[in-house]
C-alpha positions in Angstrom: -60.9 -149.8 19.9 -64.5 -148.7 20.3 -66.0 -147.5 17.0 -67.4 -144.0 16.8 -71.1 -143.6 17.0 -73.2 -142.4 14.0 -76.7 -141.1 14.6 -79.5 -142.2 12.2 -82.4 -139.8 12.2 -85.9 -140.6 10.8 -86.0 -144.3 11.4 -89.7 -145.3 11.0 -89.4 -146.8 7.5 -88.0 -150.4 7.0 -85.3 -149.0 4.7 -83.4 -147.9 7.8 -82.2 -151.5 8.2 -80.1 -151.0 5.0 -78.7 -147.8 6.5 -77.9 -149.6 9.7 -75.9 -152.3 7.8 -73.9 -149.6 6.0 -73.1 -147.8 9.2 -71.9 -151.0 10.8 -69.8 -151.9 7.8 -68.2 -148.5 8.0 -66.9 -149.4 11.5 -69.3 -147.1 13.3 -71.9 -148.0 15.8 -75.5 -147.1 14.6 -77.6 -145.0 17.1 -81.2 -144.7 15.9 -83.2 -141.6 16.7 -87.0 -141.8 16.4 -88.2 -138.3 15.6 -91.8 -139.0 14.7 -92.8 -142.2 16.5 -93.6 -145.7 15.2 -90.0 -147.0 14.9 -89.2 -150.7 15.1 -88.4 -151.5 18.7 -85.7 -153.8 17.6 -83.6 -151.0 16.0 -80.2 -150.8 17.7 -79.6 -148.2 20.4 -83.0 -146.7 19.8 -83.9 -143.4 21.5 -86.5 -140.7 21.0 -85.4 -137.4 19.6 -86.6 -135.6 22.7 -83.9 -137.3 24.8 -81.1 -135.9 22.6 -79.6 -132.6 23.8 -76.5 -132.5 21.6 -77.6 -132.3 18.0 -74.3 -131.0 16.6 -73.0 -134.6 16.0 -72.8 -136.3 12.6 -76.0 -137.8 11.4 -77.5 -139.6 8.4 -81.1 -140.2 7.4 -82.9 -143.5 7.5 -85.5 -142.8 4.9 -85.3 -143.8 1.2 -87.6 -142.1 -1.3 -87.0 -138.6 -2.6 -90.0 -136.9 -1.0 -89.4 -138.7 2.3 -85.7 -137.7 2.4 -86.5 -134.1 1.9 -89.2 -134.1 4.5 -86.9 -135.8 6.9 -84.0 -133.4 6.2 -86.3 -130.4 6.7 -87.5 -131.9 10.0 -83.9 -132.6 11.1 -82.8 -129.1 10.2 -85.7 -127.6 12.1 -85.0 -129.7 15.1 -81.4 -128.5 15.3 -79.5 -131.4 13.7 -76.8 -129.4 12.0 -74.2 -131.8 10.7 -75.5 -134.1 8.0 -72.8 -136.4 6.6 -72.6 -138.7 3.6 -72.6 -142.4 4.0 -70.9 -144.7 1.5 -71.3 -148.4 2.0 -68.0 -150.3 2.2 -69.0 -152.6 -0.6 -69.6 -149.8 -3.1 -67.1 -148.5 -5.6 -66.9 -144.7 -5.8 -64.4 -143.0 -8.2 -61.8 -140.9 -6.5 -62.8 -138.0 -8.7 -66.5 -138.3 -7.9 -68.2 -135.9 -5.3 -70.7 -137.1 -2.7 -72.5 -134.3 -1.0 -73.7 -134.0 2.6 -76.6 -136.3 3.6 -76.2 -138.5 0.6 -76.4 -142.3 0.9 -74.6 -144.8 -1.4 -76.0 -148.2 -0.6 -74.3 -151.6 -1.0 -72.8 -152.7 -4.3 -73.1 -149.3 -6.1 -70.7 -148.1 -8.7 -70.2 -144.4 -9.2 -68.1 -143.3 -12.2 -65.4 -140.7 -12.7 -66.3 -137.1 -12.2 -69.8 -137.9 -11.2 -71.6 -135.7 -8.6 -74.1 -137.1 -6.0 -76.2 -134.2 -4.6 -77.3 -133.4 -1.1 -79.4 -136.2 0.6 -79.5 -138.2 -2.7 -80.1 -141.9 -2.2 -78.4 -144.4 -4.5 -79.9 -147.8 -3.8 -78.4 -151.3 -4.0 -76.3 -152.3 -7.0 -77.1 -149.2 -9.0 -74.6 -147.8 -11.5 -73.9 -144.1 -12.0 -71.9 -143.2 -15.1 -69.0 -140.8 -15.5 -69.7 -137.1 -15.6 -73.2 -137.6 -14.4 -74.8 -135.1 -12.0 -77.4 -136.5 -9.6 -79.4 -133.7 -8.0 -80.4 -133.2 -4.4 -82.8 -135.7 -2.9 -82.8 -137.9 -6.1 -83.7 -141.5 -5.4 -82.0 -144.1 -7.7 -83.6 -147.5 -7.2 -82.0 -150.9 -6.9 -80.2 -152.1 -10.0 -80.7 -148.9 -12.0 -78.2 -148.2 -14.8 -77.5 -144.5 -15.3 -75.1 -144.0 -18.2 -72.5 -141.2 -18.6 -73.0 -137.4 -19.0 -76.5 -137.4 -17.6 -78.1 -134.6 -15.6 -80.8 -135.7 -13.1 -82.8 -132.8 -11.5 -83.4 -132.5 -7.8 -86.1 -134.7 -6.4 -86.3 -137.1 -9.3 -87.2 -140.7 -8.6 -85.8 -143.6 -10.8 -87.5 -146.9 -10.2 -85.8 -150.3 -9.8 -84.0 -151.7 -12.8 -84.5 -148.6 -15.0 -81.9 -147.7 -17.7 -81.1 -144.1 -18.7 -79.1 -143.8 -21.9 -76.1 -141.4 -22.2 -76.2 -137.6 -22.4 -79.8 -137.1 -21.4 -81.5 -134.8 -19.0 -84.0 -135.9 -16.3 -86.1 -133.0 -15.1 -86.6 -131.9 -11.5 -89.1 -134.1 -9.6 -89.6 -136.5 -12.6 -90.6 -140.1 -11.9 -89.2 -142.9 -14.0 -91.1 -146.2 -13.6 -89.4 -149.5 -12.7 -87.8 -151.2 -15.7 -88.2 -148.2 -18.0 -85.6 -147.5 -20.7 -85.1 -143.7 -21.1 -84.0 -142.8 -24.6 -84.8 -139.0 -24.6 -85.0 -136.1 -22.1 -87.7 -136.3 -19.4 -89.6 -133.1 -18.6 -89.7 -131.9 -15.0 -92.5 -133.3 -12.8 -93.7 -135.9 -15.2 -93.9 -139.7 -14.9 -92.5 -141.8 -17.7 -92.8 -145.6 -18.1 -92.1 -148.4 -20.6 -89.5 -149.2 -23.2 -88.8 -146.8 -24.7 -90.0 -144.6 -21.9 -93.0 -142.4 -22.6 -94.8 -139.7 -20.6 -97.7 -141.2 -18.6 -98.8 -138.3 -16.4 -97.7 -135.1 -14.7 -96.5 -135.1 -11.1 -97.5 -132.6 -8.5 -94.7 -130.1 -8.0 -92.9 -129.9 -4.7 -90.0 -128.0 -3.2 -86.7 -129.8 -3.8 -84.1 -127.4 -2.3 -81.7 -128.6 0.5 -82.6 -126.8 3.7 -79.0 -126.7 4.8 -77.7 -125.1 1.6 -80.6 -122.7 1.6 -79.7 -121.3 5.0 -75.9 -121.2 4.5 
């Protein structure tokens, strides 16, 4: 039986290779769409966006960071790609009561707890853990090996660096940046960077729009 195809849009970053692996493990055949140029010529089934006439098919993004995923989603929406779907790696464990929204990517070895919610186009990277009743906002990036405990709210566009730990029942503000290896013991204000153990505010972050273009136009 021939597996169904799944388009991967925005493939210029090396992170796309992780997405390709997840698509393949799902039983689908990855078809890579270069929408801005500069893609690795070795990507499977690589075509330029201009050659695609039917953009009503399922697609996922190949980018990783919060800012890049929103920019890619906006570009895809503008270009007429109208069916973003979630991608959950076959090696991850996602609770049956959890919700994974359109465009979100759950990478290999991730654990998502009961009643958790993963927002639109969020990216949960390798071997991260998302606790029960935790709400991960749109475009959030959770880095490799991150531990997010239970009952946490993570605002849209936040970035949590590799190996960070977020303790229970905290709030991470919209667009906040948590440095790699940080241990977050109290709420983090929106559009600030925190680092260290315990995490402390280092600087402010330039504000950017974090709304999902698909939800905004529905």
